[in-house]
C-alpha positions in Angstrom: 114.3 -254.1 111.2 113.8 -257.0 108.8 112.0 -259.1 111.4 109.6 -256.2 112.2 108.9 -255.7 108.5 108.1 -259.5 108.0 105.7 -259.4 110.9 104.0 -256.3 109.7 103.6 -257.9 106.3 102.1 -261.1 107.8 99.6 -259.0 109.8 98.5 -257.0 106.8 98.2 -260.2 104.6 96.2 -261.9 107.5 93.9 -258.9 107.7 93.3 -258.7 104.0 92.9 -262.5 103.5 90.6 -263.4 106.6 88.9 -260.1 107.3 89.2 -257.6 110.3 87.5 -258.7 113.5 83.7 -258.3 113.5 82.2 -255.3 115.4 79.3 -257.4 116.8 81.2 -259.8 118.8 79.5 -263.1 120.0 79.6 -263.3 123.8 81.5 -266.4 125.2 80.6 -267.5 128.6 81.6 -270.4 130.8 77.9 -271.1 131.3 77.3 -271.7 127.7 76.0 -275.2 126.8 76.9 -277.2 123.5 74.2 -278.4 121.1 74.4 -281.9 119.5 76.2 -285.0 120.5 78.5 -283.0 123.0 75.2 -282.4 125.1 74.3 -285.9 125.3 73.4 -286.9 128.9 72.2 -290.6 128.2 73.8 -293.5 130.3 74.7 -295.7 127.2 76.3 -295.3 124.0 75.0 -296.7 120.6 76.9 -299.7 121.1 75.1 -300.3 124.4 78.2 -299.7 126.6 77.7 -297.7 129.8 78.8 -294.1 129.8 79.0 -291.4 132.5 78.5 -287.8 131.1 80.8 -285.2 132.6 77.6 -283.3 133.8 74.3 -284.9 134.2 72.4 -282.0 132.6 74.8 -280.3 130.3 77.0 -283.1 128.9 80.3 -281.6 128.0 81.5 -278.9 130.5 85.3 -279.0 130.1 87.2 -277.6 133.1 84.1 -275.7 134.6 84.7 -275.1 138.2 88.4 -275.6 138.1 91.4 -273.2 138.3 91.7 -270.5 135.8 95.0 -269.6 134.0 95.8 -266.7 131.4 98.6 -267.4 129.1 100.2 -264.9 126.6 103.0 -267.0 125.2 104.2 -270.5 124.0 106.0 -271.4 127.3 103.0 -270.5 129.4 100.6 -272.4 127.1 102.7 -275.5 127.1 102.9 -275.4 131.1 99.2 -274.8 131.3 97.9 -277.8 129.2 100.1 -280.1 131.3 98.3 -279.3 134.6 96.1 -282.2 135.8 92.6 -281.8 136.9 89.8 -279.4 136.0 91.2 -276.1 134.7 90.1 -273.2 132.2 93.0 -271.8 130.1 92.4 -268.2 128.7 94.7 -267.4 125.6 95.4 -263.8 125.2 97.0 -262.9 121.8 98.3 -264.9 119.0 100.9 -267.6 119.9 103.2 -269.0 117.3 104.0 -272.6 118.4 107.1 -272.7 116.2 108.8 -269.7 117.7 110.8 -270.5 120.8 112.3 -267.0 121.1 114.1 -266.3 117.7 111.3 -265.9 115.4 108.6 -268.1 113.5 109.9 -271.1 111.6 107.0 -270.9 109.1 108.1 -269.6 105.7 106.3 -266.5 104.4 106.0 -268.1 100.9 105.4 -271.7 99.7 108.9 -272.1 98.2 110.7 -270.1 101.0 112.3 -270.9 104.3 113.4 -269.0 107.4 116.9 -268.9 109.1 115.4 -270.9 112.1 114.1 -273.7 110.0 117.3 -273.8 108.0 119.3 -274.1 111.2 116.9 -276.7 112.5 117.5 -278.9 109.6 121.3 -278.3 109.4 121.9 -279.2 113.0 119.8 -282.4 112.8 121.1 -283.7 109.5 124.8 -283.2 110.3 126.6 -286.3 110.3 123.8 -288.3 108.8 123.6 -290.0 105.5 121.6 -286.9 104.1 123.4 -283.7 105.4 121.6 -280.6 104.4 122.4 -277.0 105.1 118.9 -275.7 104.5 115.2 -276.4 103.7 115.4 -276.2 99.9 118.3 -278.7 100.0 116.3 -281.1 102.3 113.4 -281.0 99.9 115.5 -282.0 96.9 117.6 -284.6 98.6 114.8 -286.3 100.4 112.4 -286.5 97.5 115.1 -287.6 95.1 116.3 -290.5 97.5 113.0 -292.5 96.8 110.9 -293.7 93.9 107.3 -292.7 93.4 106.4 -296.2 94.1 108.3 -296.5 97.4 107.4 -296.4 101.1 109.8 -294.7 103.2 112.6 -297.0 104.4 116.3 -297.2 105.3 118.7 -294.7 106.9 117.2 -291.6 105.0 113.9 -292.6 106.5 115.4 -292.8 110.0 116.5 -289.1 109.5 113.1 -288.0 108.3 111.3 -289.7 111.2 113.6 -287.9 113.6 113.3 -284.5 112.1 109.4 -285.1 112.1 109.4 -286.2 115.8 111.5 -283.3 116.8 109.1 -281.0 114.9 106.0 -282.5 116.6 107.7 -281.9 120.0 107.9 -278.1 119.2 104.3 -277.7 117.9 102.1 -280.3 119.6 99.7 -279.2 122.5 98.5 -282.4 124.1 95.2 -281.6 126.0 94.3 -283.4 129.2 90.8 -284.4 130.7 88.4 -281.8 132.0 89.9 -278.8 130.0 88.5 -275.7 128.6 90.4 -273.4 126.3 89.1 -270.1 125.4 90.4 -267.0 123.4 89.7 -264.0 125.3 89.0 -261.9 122.1 88.9 -262.1 118.3 92.7 -261.8 118.1 93.6 -264.7 120.3 94.7 -268.2 119.2 97.7 -270.3 118.0 99.7 -270.5 114.7 101.8 -273.4 113.6 100.5 -275.6 116.4 98.5 -278.8 116.7 96.0 -279.3 119.3 95.8 -283.1 120.1 92.8 -284.4 121.9 93.5 -288.0 122.2 92.3 -290.7 124.7 90.8 -287.9 126.9 87.2 -287.0 128.1 85.5 -283.6 128.5 87.2 -281.0 126.5 86.1 -277.7 125.2 88.1 -275.3 122.7 86.3 -272.0 121.9 86.8 -268.8 120.3 90.4 -269.4 118.9 92.1 -268.6 115.7 94.0 -271.9 114.9 96.0 -272.0 111.6 99.1 -272.9 109.7 99.7 -276.2 111.1 102.8 -276.6 109.0 104.9 -279.7 108.6 108.1 -279.3 106.7 108.9 -283.1 106.9 106.2 -284.9 104.9 106.7 -288.7 104.4 106.8 -290.6 101.1 104.3 -293.2 100.7 103.9 -295.7 98.0 102.0 -294.2 95.0 100.7 -291.6 97.2 103.3 -288.9 97.1 104.4 -286.8 100.1 102.1 -286.9 103.1 102.2 -284.6 106.2 101.5 -285.4 109.8 99.8 -283.0 112.4 96.3 -281.6 112.0 95.3 -278.2 113.4 93.0 -280.2 115.7 93.1 -284.0 116.1 90.5 -285.7 118.0 91.1 -289.4 118.6 89.6 -292.1 120.8 88.1 -289.3 123.0 84.5 -288.6 124.4 82.6 -285.4 125.2 84.5 -282.8 123.0 83.0 -279.4 122.0 84.9 -277.2 119.4 83.1 -273.9 119.0 83.6 -270.5 117.4 86.9 -271.3 116.0 88.7 -270.1 112.8 90.7 -273.0 111.3 92.6 -272.0 108.2 95.8 -272.5 106.1 97.6 -269.3 104.7 99.1 -270.9 101.7 96.5 -271.3 98.8 95.9 -274.7 97.2 97.1 -273.3 93.8 100.3 -272.0 95.3 101.1 -275.4 97.2 100.6 -277.2 93.8 103.6 -275.2 92.5 106.1 -276.6 95.0 107.1 -279.9 93.4 110.4 -282.1 93.5 111.4 -285.1 91.6 111.6 -288.6 92.9 114.6 -290.7 91.8 112.5 -292.1 88.9 111.8 -288.4 87.8 108.2 -288.3 89.1 107.3 -284.6 90.1 105.8 -284.7 93.5 104.0 -282.0 95.5 105.7 -281.0 98.7 102.7 -281.4 101.1 103.1 -279.4 104.2 99.5 -279.6 105.4 97.3 -282.4 106.8 93.8 -281.9 108.2 92.2 -279.0 109.8 90.1 -281.0 112.2 90.2 -284.9 112.0 87.9 -287.1 114.2 88.9 -290.8 114.3 89.0 -293.9 116.3 85.9 -294.4 118.3 85.3 -290.9 119.4 81.7 -290.2 120.9 79.7 -287.2 121.9 81.7 -284.5 119.8 80.2 -281.2 118.5 81.9 -278.8 116.2 79.9 -275.6 115.9 79.9 -272.1 114.7 83.4 -272.5 113.2 84.9 -270.9 110.0 86.8 -273.6 108.2 88.7 -272.3 105.3 91.3 -272.4 102.6 92.4 -276.0 102.7 92.5 -279.3 100.8 91.9 -282.4 102.9 89.9 -280.5 105.4 87.9 -282.7 107.9 88.3 -286.6 108.1 85.8 -288.5 110.2 86.9 -292.1 110.3 90.2 -292.9 108.7 89.9 -296.5 107.6 87.1 -298.8 106.0 88.9 -301.5 107.9 88.7 -300.1 111.3 85.3 -301.6 112.2 85.6 -300.6 116.0 84.0 -297.4 114.8 80.8 -299.0 114.3 78.2 -297.6 116.8 80.7 -294.9 117.7 81.8 -291.7 116.0 78.7 -289.9 117.3 79.2 -286.4 115.9 77.2 -283.1 115.3 78.4 -280.2 112.9 76.2 -277.1 113.1 76.4 -273.5 111.9 80.0 -274.1 110.5 81.1 -272.1 107.5 83.3 -274.1 105.0 84.8 -271.7 102.6 87.3 -272.0 99.8 88.1 -275.7 100.6 88.7 -278.5 98.1 87.4 -281.8 99.7 86.4 -283.6 102.8 83.7 -281.3 104.3 83.8 -283.9 105.8 84.8 -287.4 104.5 82.8 -289.8 106.6 83.3 -293.5 107.5 80.9 -295.4 110.1 79.9 -292.1 111.9 76.4 -291.4 113.1 76.7 -287.7 112.0 74.2 -284.9 112.1 74.9 -281.9 109.9 72.6 -278.9 110.3 72.7 -275.2 109.4 76.1 -275.4 107.9 77.1 -273.3 104.9 79.3 -274.4 102.0 80.9 -271.7 99.7 83.5 -271.6 97.0 83.9 -275.4 97.0 86.7 -276.5 94.8 85.9 -280.3 94.4 83.1 -281.6 96.7 81.6 -281.0 100.2 80.4 -284.3 101.9 81.8 -287.7 101.0 79.8 -290.7 102.1 82.1 -293.7 102.9 81.9 -297.0 104.6 78.6 -297.5 106.6 78.1 -293.9 107.7 74.7 -292.6 108.6 74.3 -288.9 108.0 71.3 -286.7 108.7 71.5 -283.4 106.9 69.2 -280.6 107.6 68.7 -277.0 106.5 72.2 -276.6 105.2 73.3 -274.3 102.3 75.4 -275.3 99.5 76.5 -272.7 96.9 76.4 -275.0 94.0 74.4 -278.5 93.9 77.1 -280.2 91.8 79.7 -279.8 94.5 77.5 -280.7 97.5 78.0 -284.6 97.5 80.3 -287.1 95.9 78.9 -290.1 93.9 79.9 -292.5 96.6 76.9 -294.2 98.4 78.6 -296.6 100.8 76.7 -295.0 103.5 73.3 -293.4 104.0 72.6 -289.7 103.6 69.2 -288.3 104.3 68.4 -284.6 103.8 65.6 -282.4 104.8 65.4 -278.6 103.9 68.8 -278.0 102.5 69.5 -275.6 99.6 71.3 -276.9 96.5 71.8 -280.5 97.6 72.3 -283.2 95.1 69.4 -285.7 95.1 71.1 -288.5 93.4 71.8 -291.4 95.7 70.1 -289.7 98.6 68.4 -292.0 101.2 64.4 -291.9 101.1 64.2 -292.3 104.9 66.4 -291.3 107.9 68.7 -293.9 109.4 68.4 -292.4 112.9 66.7 -289.4 114.7 69.0 -286.7 116.3 66.0 -285.7 118.5 66.1 -289.0 120.2 69.4 -288.2 121.7 69.5 -284.3 122.2 67.5 -281.1 121.9 68.2 -278.7 118.9 66.4 -276.0 117.0 66.8 -275.6 113.3 67.3 -272.1 111.7 65.5 -271.7 108.5 67.3 -272.6 105.2 66.7 -269.3 103.7 68.4 -267.3 106.6 71.2 -269.7 107.3 73.7 -268.1 104.8 73.6 -264.7 106.4 73.4 -265.9 110.0 76.5 -268.3 109.7 78.6 -265.9 107.8 78.0 -263.2 110.3 79.0 -265.2 113.3 81.1 -268.3 112.4 84.6 -268.2 113.5 86.7 -266.6 116.2 84.1 -263.8 116.5 83.6 -263.9 120.2 84.7 -261.9 123.4 84.8 -263.6 126.8 82.4 -262.4 129.2 82.2 -263.5 132.9 
């Protein structure tokens, strides 16, 4: 009975927080074609290296023409993503990647736990230098074993690394080349899992609810507190990727997360950080489009390029963001290094700190976007170029006078008027689709 009541409360909470499915569903079809860099059909990249598009006229096509599989649970999904060759995976319903049969391991509150998570920790710490019977004990003992100025080290660090790796094996979904993944309706997706698109080509992810990529084993880092691994979507060293009509979210509010703090050995109160990014795109990716997604309720939301020193990203990281709705996020919408980035017809509401952060040598073209408030639209950083045309409430300070590149030279696209973009994007962004053959 308790399990049933818990599930019911989660469903009610989710409906109240994120809204009921929309009546006028978007039609999702295998024949749909991406817009932006994912549609690029040229034969060389910006570095002059030869490329071969998956399709000569459409660019990214995922598993189009391959076998079709429908999955309804975690085991079926894990088996499906391992299949080699072209494939289309349909997800029916919401799959909790932390639930292997005995219930979700994600706590219902920031400071809470679950029986399964307590057992996970107790079994794996028994006989180690840091035995713990439950999650709360792990939080207190682990944080208290290091100074705030420490990097993780020694036997305690080895236990954390093993716990984190075991957790990753439970939640990670590694996507192969030539794969399409589609939610069949507005109630389909994954919770507690991490889509990892790493060192692959030609991937499409559409019409999914993707949330609560929870990591109970953050890593202590020198003067940077505790930091979590695992993004809802990680795109790394990959080409031709299209993320479309997805809802990316975290359930816990930033305010609640800030209340869950533990002392280091030198008595520094440190936040227990259980979330990393919602969608991070790093390390020489090319021809990536993120479109019509609702990206919400998160702190470090979207990272494009993870280091000023990783100069291999120069003339790579070719990315388009269009018709996305960033709502109730704190920062990194996105944070950008080196990328040749096109942002158009995106909406930014309830921004808690800032939207776009220009970092090392980025080249950003912004067109007809809507920012709720000008002061939160851009950071003061001007390490890269930012040229805007037609956006509402965008900060003018530090803006480039001329564009650094021309998106129309690489792909076709059509702008919606700035005055209509708020209404259009809020009505259609997110997992608002129904699959139609």
